[in-house]
C-alpha positions, 0 to 999 in steps of 0.5 A: 404602906403610908399611914396617918394617925391622928391625935388630939381631939376632945371636949371643950367649952366654947372660946377654949382651944384644942390642938389636932396633930396628924403623923405621916408613917411608911416609906414615902418620899415626900408630902405634898399637900397637908389639909383637914377637913371636917365633917358636922353632924347633918352636914357635908364634908368641909375643906378646914384649911390646907398648907401647899408649897408653904401657902396657907389657906383656911375656910372663911369660918375658921380665919383668924381662929384656926392655924396650920402647920407642920412639921418636917422632920416629924412629918406632922400637920397640926391644927390649932384651934382657938375660940372654939365655937358649938359650930366647930363640933364635928369629926376632924380629918387630915388628908396628906397628897405623898408620894411614894416611889411608884406613885402619888396618893391622897391618904387620909386619917381615921378622923377625931371627934371635936366637941364644943359645948356652949 
């Protein structure tokens, strides 16, 4: 069974920084895609950043402020968030495309709250 566990959310003032982590555990062969999404109050889910085959992609709203990275040895993806703004307030979810012996499937973390005060 594959599990993703997130950590690192919290309350921060505008202009501050946070780093989110998402670690995968269980029996699997490879992690192919790692993505961070967020859901802000009253809004639809938004793709924040993705690592796919070494290529990084970001939402326009977070470019130059957020950095996604991965540690293959730890099966972990990170989201370094700098210069945070109140509009970054949301629940952040990690998502991974993971291959096991029998299938490839998308898995979700439990979500972590990020609140940015003005």
